[in-house]
Steps between C-alpha positions, in 0.01 A plus 500: 500500500442662168130496407545298180701214647308174486749255649821477701775241458629407846818293535380308806235240573128555553547427871779758523284759321214439742732534799642838389190654343275516806361853515639597159264702283546602139378844401249510212443124498220273613733204459836410347618166368827400669708244305727308735754230420258226606166644385276804495297681763243779471577777748194705597558868552180685588661836581497718189667838531685728262597459135871432454550509122422839351207456260327738260181465301562492126324806349188406304518133603374294791847369590815575697870551432776440754694826518734436792612263768341714771568361845566146380826358635477148356779385269307221327206653313208317342303757306138399452242638261224603738469767765181618674294295255653670195763390251862597540634520143826689514814579691572871465818688415764487776267292723780287652802697376803477733319284759637190674313210337618140478242341267190615313214282372257694281169317462326448165277800425754779539533651151767768534814576696588870505824681425770427761248295707764260636810701405796461736318286753751371751577127525234389252557142386209465263175649374230267365291662225174349367394475135228760567764778499484675163711808575819564697629854546858614438746382766221326692726200567839671490717420799863582559505485882520121536578193295300483179134452578341202326163562335281189484240541226200266483495504117726423207791702361280607207228621742762688710626677189144620418462688829495876433817662631681178589812603303554796738387327821853440629443129561841329496411131526155377393394138534195413287312170478701407190843640573731769632556857379813673628 
């Protein structure tokens, strides 16, 4: 699993998860929350190995930026804001460009999404963006390979319109807490 994923949504029951997950380990995780249709279970995964997302230290700051998908093959991404005890504050240019991704949940604390970061991702249904994002690069959300990608924004239309670069982001359908922008 990608190192910043905090939880997995599983379409079966807790009992089914337990029956199929014996011996399963998740790279870069001590434990993962598994949400099943009838409850949640914490799955322990003591075996930590390699980093899957490509990460870089931000010059002059004690924080990271995601710069690529690395070896991650998951299609449902939950991007957290901590890695190796440091903040993750940005998603770099072209980080997930032209990758097969179904859904993206960006956690509160990410402040910028780089140019073409999610451009032309294949089969993306939606990207959830927190209010902490203050800058979106050109074509970061542009997608012509699949049906229009829905952007779910955790703020209002007025707050969306204040994000630096949002007018060139390529977002086609944006749902805010107080309405729809299309």
